[in-house]
N, C-alpha and C positions, 0 to 999 in steps of 0.2 A: 340590968335586964329595965327596961322603962315600963311601967305601968299601962301607958298607953302613948298612941300615937298618931300620924299618917304618914302614909305612902303615896307614891305616885311613879310611873313608870315615865322616862323620857328621854331624850337626846338633844343636840343642839338646833335639829331640824324643828322642834318645837317650843325651842329657847322662847321667845314672846309667849306662849302659852303658859306653861311652866312657871315664868315670874308674874305673870297675872293672876295666877290660882296663888303663889307662896303669899303675895301681897292680900289677896280676900280672905285666905286661913287667918294670916295675921289678923286682921282687921275685925272679921266676923265669927272667929273662932277663940283667938289667942294669941296675941305676942310671942308668945314662951311655948307653946304647945310644940313638942317635937315633931319634924316633919324630915323623912328618908328617900331621898329619891333612887329610886331602882334603874342604873344606865340599860336602857333599849338595845344599845351597840355602843365601840368605843367613841361616837360621833359626841363627846362632852366635854370639850376644851373650855366652851363657855360657862357650860354649867358648873363646872369645875372653878371657875373665876368667881360666880354668882355667888357658889356655897361659901367662899374664903370670906364673903363678906356679910354673913348672918351664923350668929350664935346656935340657933336652934334647927338649920338644916345640916344634913350629913347626906354621905354618897353612900348606896350599898355596895359593902366590897367581899361578899361570901363569894369566891368564884366558885366553891363546892358546889352550894345550892342552887348557884344560875344554871350552872351546867346541868345538875341535875333534873330541873323544871323543862330546861333544853329540848331533853334524849328523853323524854316521856312523851313530850311536843312532838319530833322526829318521828319517835317509832310509831304514835299513834297515827298520825297521819301519813304516814308512807303505808299505812294497813288500808286507810281510807278508799274505798272503792272510784270515787269522783278521783283522787288524785291518779289513779292508773288512766282512766279515760282519757284525760286533758292533759298536756303540757302546761299550758298556763294556770289550771290548779294545781298543780306540782310545783311552781314556781311563788303561788299563794301560800300552801303550805309550809314553805322555807320561813317566809317572811310571819308566817302565825309563829311558830317555834319562837321566834325573838320575842312576841307578845305572852309567850308564855311565861315570861322571866316574873309578871307580877305579882307571881304565885309563890315566889321567893320571900314573899311578904310572911309566910308562913313559917318562917328558920327566922327570920329577923328578930330584935331587938324587944318589940312591944308586945307587951303579954295580950294588949287587947289594941284593938286598931280601925283605920277603914282607910279603904283605898281610893281616891279618887282616879278619873283619868284626868292627862294631863289638860286636855280641851273642857273642861269645867272650871266654872266660880265659883267658891264656898260662900254661903248666901244666910247662914242661918251654924249656932252652937251645936254642938255633936253629942249633947248631955243625952238627947233622947234614945243616940245610937250607944250609945256606951250601958246606958240602963237598961237596955232592951240587952245587951250583951251577957247581964248581971241571969239572966232566962234563956237566952237562944245561943247556937252556935253562932249561925250567920245572920246579918241582918241585912237587906239589901229597902229600896227606893224606887223600884222603876216598876213599867209597863209590859214588861216581856211575857207575862201568863195571859196578857188580852190577847194577843197576835193571833189572825187567824189560822185555823188549824194547819194550811197546807203551809204555812211560811215559819212557823214556831221551831225552836231550837232544836226538839226533839221532834221523832216522827212517831206521832201516837198511835197508829196501827201497828208498827212494828213493836215498840214497847209494850201494847195491851195483849198482842201477840205470844209474849213472854210469859204471861201470867204474874208479873211481879205488881205492875198498877195498873189500873185502872184508867183511861182519859182525865176521866174526872178527879180522878186523885194525882195525876198528873201535876194537870194543867198548872195550881197553885204553889207547885215546886220549880216551874221555870224563872228565869232570874238573868240579868243582863250581868257585864259586870263594870260599869262603868262607872258603879259607886255601892260598897259595901262594904262591911265589917265583920271581925271576926276573932279567933283569937291563936297565938302561937301557941303551935305544936300540931296543928292537925297534917293529915297526910304525909306522914315520916314516911322514909323510905322502904318499910314492909305493905304499908298502907297503899301507896303509891303502886307498885307493883303488883299489888292484889286488882287492882283499877286495873291497870294495864292488861293485864291477864285476860279479865272481861273483855274489853274492847279490842282487844286483837285476837285472842285463841279461842274466846268464844260470840264472834264476830259483832260482838255491843257495839263498835263504830258505827253499823251503818245505820245507828238509831241518830247520830247525828247529821243533821240535812245539810251540813255544808262545814267548809273548812273556817273555824271562827273559835279562837280560845274560847269564847264568850258562850257556846253552843255547847264545850268540850267541860267547863264550868260546872253548866248545870247538870251534865249528867254525873262529874264528880261530885258533887253535893246530895247524890240520892239515896248514897250508902253511907254508911257506918251508923245507922241511928241518928244522923243529927239533925237539928232541929233548927227550922227556919223562918223568920218572920220577917214580911213583906209589908212596909206602910203603906204600900197603896192595896193593901188588904185587909188593913185594920179594920176594926169596926168603928174606931171613931172618925167619922166623916172629914174631921179635921187633920187629918193626916194623913189623907190621901191628895193629891196634888200632882200637877204636870211639873214639869224640868227639863224640858226637850226646847233648844232655844229658836226651831227654825217649826215648831210644831202647836206649842202651847201658847198659852198666851200670860202674861204678867201686868202687875203695876209696880213701878221705883218709886221708892220712897228713900231717900237719902243715901242713894248708891247701892240701895239692899231691894230684889226682887221678891215679888207677893206674888201666890197663884191669883188670879185674876177674880176667883169664886171665895169671898167676905174675908181678904187679904190672909189669907192661910200661908204660914211661912215655909218655904223651903230649902231644901237642904241645898243642892246646887243646880244651879244652870247647867248646863249640857251643851256644848257646840255641836255636836255629833252632825253629820254629815257637810261639815264645810272643811274643805281642806287644808292642810296648814300652812301653806303659801299663801291663804287668804289674811290671816292673822300676820301675815311676811309684809305683805304690801300694805296692810292695814295701817302699822303700826310706822309704813315707809312712810304716811300722806296719802293714800288712796283710797277713795273710797268705793270700798266693796259690795256695798249693800249686803252687810251683817246686821243679822237682828242683834239687837242692842250692843251696837258697835261700840256708841260711845260710854257705854258704862264698862266694857271690854278695854279699852283705853284708859280709864280713870283707874282702875287697877293695874296694867302695865305698868303705866307711868305715876304710880303713885309716889317713889321715892325718887324719881326722876323727871319731874316736870318739865322742866328745861326742857326735856327729850322728845315732850309729847308734841305731836304736828300741829300745828296751831289752825290748819282749815286742811278740810280733806275735798282732793277731785278725782274725778273718773277718771279712770286710762283713756288717751286718745283713740283715735280709730286705728291708726296707723299698730299702736299695741294689742287693739283687740284683735285688730287682723290675723296678727303672725300669733299669738295663743291662740285663736283660734284654727289656725294651719297646724301648730305643731302639736297639738290633741289631736286633729285629724290623724295626723304621721303616726303619731302612737297608737291608736286605735287599731290605724291598718296593720300595726305591726302584732300589734296581741291577736287580731284573726288569723296572721299568719302562722302564728306560731300552737294555734290549737291542736 
């Protein structure tokens, strides 16, 4: 076993993003820190080829662990009332089953670990995160707890009605799953079965506002007397920063981003809300109007500078029209299966 390492969940669909993430980790965290890629599905041909060229990167291959987490998610989502109401959400639930694979990290080789979404770039060493794991069981750095009540991960009224937690006690416990640290061994089969029982047989699955593995993760960390630390709730204002590429302001210095207020270091930039196809097109030379897209290209082609697009061009009118038509057709099809 290794004392510490990094996980991400990926397949060949997000290949460009994974390469950019790995390169940013090697530059801004360390060239030798172990990185383990948990396969989202079987589409990993290119990822396997890349792993073969990097001594510090491996592929997660504990199929029993992966299956255990998929089974857990499948049972939970099947019990969610939203899935029974809409065919479209049933299809979404099937996708979310695979997203649950990221929690196989709890069964992996690292005693302490940090999980990055594949659509992130590492911007700062992880010393503070691993130090916090000496004291806390889970470490986060996100603003999920600030979301309005009506769109928060868990239903405040339902939780409060149970008498377990008040809304004031629950809110700081909410978090996302795009970046977090923890330790190997949590959520063993017995504990996971107990959580599944609460969700399904005690109907606490209704606490989850939507079909999201991140919402489910917030629920999971409520139990077991586990301690949580969120940098955005730190008493030290230097710890509280933004991380979203499309929402927060950053200042770039030497290919590293900092919070625009006081140049506070950020752990990562998260390209949430951008589809993976945008990154594919960007790497092919299309100007997709992505926030900090030059920075992304820098890390994506760090080891292949000759393959980096020399210039970015906007898509032609014909291409835009065709994409609009295809998007419209897709929306119509989704409405028809509701």
